[in-house]
C-alpha positions in Angstrom: 162.6 -65.8 -62.3 159.1 -66.3 -60.6 156.8 -63.1 -61.2 154.1 -64.0 -58.6 154.4 -62.1 -55.4 154.9 -63.7 -52.4 151.3 -63.5 -51.4 149.8 -65.1 -54.2 152.8 -67.9 -53.9 151.0 -71.2 -52.5 152.5 -74.7 -51.8 151.0 -78.2 -50.8 150.5 -78.2 -47.2 150.2 -81.5 -45.2 147.8 -81.0 -41.8 148.6 -84.1 -39.9 146.6 -84.7 -36.5 149.5 -86.5 -35.1 151.9 -83.8 -35.8 149.9 -81.2 -34.1 149.4 -83.6 -31.0 152.9 -84.4 -30.9 153.9 -80.6 -30.8 151.4 -79.7 -28.4 152.1 -82.9 -25.9 155.9 -81.9 -26.0 155.1 -78.3 -24.8 152.7 -79.2 -22.2 154.8 -81.7 -20.9 158.1 -79.6 -20.6 155.7 -76.9 -19.0 154.4 -79.1 -16.2 157.8 -80.3 -15.6 159.9 -76.9 -15.6 156.6 -74.8 -13.9 154.4 -77.1 -12.3 150.9 -78.7 -13.2 148.8 -75.8 -11.7 150.8 -72.9 -13.4 151.0 -74.8 -16.7 147.2 -75.6 -16.8 146.6 -71.5 -15.6 148.8 -70.6 -18.5 147.4 -73.3 -20.8 144.2 -72.2 -20.5 144.8 -68.5 -20.3 146.6 -68.8 -23.3 143.8 -69.7 -25.8 141.1 -67.9 -24.0 139.1 -65.7 -25.8 141.2 -66.7 -28.9 139.3 -65.6 -32.1 139.7 -68.3 -34.4 137.6 -66.3 -37.8 141.1 -66.3 -39.6 141.7 -70.1 -38.8 138.1 -71.2 -40.0 138.7 -69.2 -43.3 141.8 -71.4 -43.5 140.4 -74.4 -42.9 136.8 -74.1 -44.3 137.3 -75.5 -47.8 139.5 -77.1 -50.7 141.0 -79.7 -47.9 141.7 -83.6 -49.5 142.2 -86.1 -47.8 145.9 -87.2 -47.7 147.7 -90.6 -47.4 147.7 -91.8 -43.4 147.0 -94.6 -41.3 143.8 -95.8 -40.4 141.6 -94.3 -38.1 142.5 -97.2 -35.3 146.5 -97.0 -36.4 145.8 -92.8 -35.6 143.9 -93.4 -32.3 147.0 -96.0 -31.7 149.4 -93.6 -32.5 148.1 -90.9 -30.6 148.0 -93.2 -27.4 151.5 -94.1 -27.9 152.2 -90.6 -28.1 150.2 -89.3 -24.6 152.5 -92.5 -23.0 155.7 -91.2 -24.1 155.2 -87.8 -22.7 153.3 -88.8 -20.3 154.8 -92.3 -19.1 153.3 -93.2 -15.7 149.4 -93.6 -15.2 150.2 -91.4 -11.7 151.9 -88.5 -13.9 150.4 -85.0 -13.4 149.0 -83.9 -15.3 147.2 -87.3 -16.2 147.2 -88.7 -19.9 143.1 -87.8 -19.7 143.7 -84.5 -18.8 146.6 -84.0 -21.0 144.5 -85.1 -23.9 141.5 -82.9 -22.9 144.0 -79.9 -22.7 145.3 -80.7 -25.8 141.9 -81.5 -27.9 140.5 -77.9 -26.5 143.5 -76.2 -27.7 143.3 -74.1 -31.4 143.9 -75.8 -34.2 143.3 -78.9 -33.0 139.8 -78.5 -31.7 138.8 -77.2 -35.3 140.8 -79.8 -37.0 138.7 -82.7 -34.8 135.5 -81.0 -35.6 136.1 -80.2 -39.2 138.1 -83.3 -40.4 137.0 -87.2 -40.1 140.9 -88.2 -41.3 144.0 -87.8 -39.9 145.5 -86.2 -42.6 144.5 -83.7 -45.2 146.2 -81.6 -47.5 145.7 -78.2 -49.4 147.8 -76.0 -51.6 147.8 -72.7 -49.2 150.3 -69.6 -48.6 152.7 -69.5 -46.2 151.2 -66.9 -44.1 148.2 -69.4 -43.9 150.6 -72.4 -42.5 152.2 -70.1 -40.5 149.1 -69.3 -38.7 148.2 -72.9 -38.3 151.4 -74.4 -36.8 152.2 -71.0 -34.5 
């Protein structure tokens, strides 16, 4: 039996930009289809207004190592493919460009893009930190 308290336990967490994009694209697409574009824009922006990112930045600030991932060109192509999957038509509302900008302004995607030059990084973190990153 492990004598480490839960707060002291950690595990290897892989932070993958494409997975964050995919989840956010799914949410944005489904919200837009159900609530309408204007309501979705307002809710999306309100959800992240005044976001205090001090805990997020403390989690992301150090100790992350580059993880195996596709090259930068392949990552960009994968993100474009995901955008096309969730926003299939050029006249789809919101547009792919707007969807991308909404997602890239939302935490933790904005901070990931700012801090890391690689699409995938990994670090030993606590379950609490992992939950904070994902939710």
